[in-house]
N, C-alpha and C positions, 0 to 999 in steps of 0.2 A: 504493499500498500504506500502510496505517496500522500503526504499531507503538508498543508502549508499553514501555518499559524500567524496570527497577526500578535506581536508581543506588547500590546497596548492594554492594560486592565479594563479600560472602559469598553473595549471593543473584543467581545468574545467571537471572533470571526474565524473560520477556516475553510479550506476545499480539500476534498478528498477524492483521490484517483485510484484505480487499479492499474499499475503498469503491466505493458503488454511486451516488453522485451525490446521495442524498437522506437518509441516515441521518447523524444529528449526534451521537449518544451511542452510545459503545462502552464496554463492560464490561471491567475488568481483574480477574484472578483470583489476584494475589499481594498479600501483605502488604506494608506499608511503615510507616514510623514517621512520616514527614511528607509532605505534598503535594509538596515539593520534592525527594524522592526519586524521582520518576517523570520519564522523559524521554519526550516525545512526538516521533514523526517521521512525516513524510509523504513517501514516495518516498524515504526514507533522508536527508531533510534535517531536522536538529533545528528544533523550532518554540518559538519563544520567546513566543507569544502567539497569541491566536485560539481559545484553549480554557480550559476549566475544569475542574479535578479536583474530585471530591466523594468524601471517604474514606468517607463514611457509605454511599452506594450503590456504592461501588467503580465508578465510570464517569469518563470524561472526555468532555466534551460540547464540541463545535466551535460557533463562533458562526454558521459557515456549513459547510454540508456539504463534505467533500472531495470532489473531482472523482473520479468512477468510473474504477477501474483499480487 
């Protein structure tokens, strides 16, 4: 599972996706103040690297596709 959380206490927003093994870019649907306000998790493990956040297109792109499931 791919999850994106906004790390702002007033906003309990997140997006949840099931990885297919080929997709590298996932959209998020919430607003944030800065890219460090987002937390990326794969199978509930917080990721510190291996992805970029684009606040213009509102997407998180992994350097390699997360494993399906």
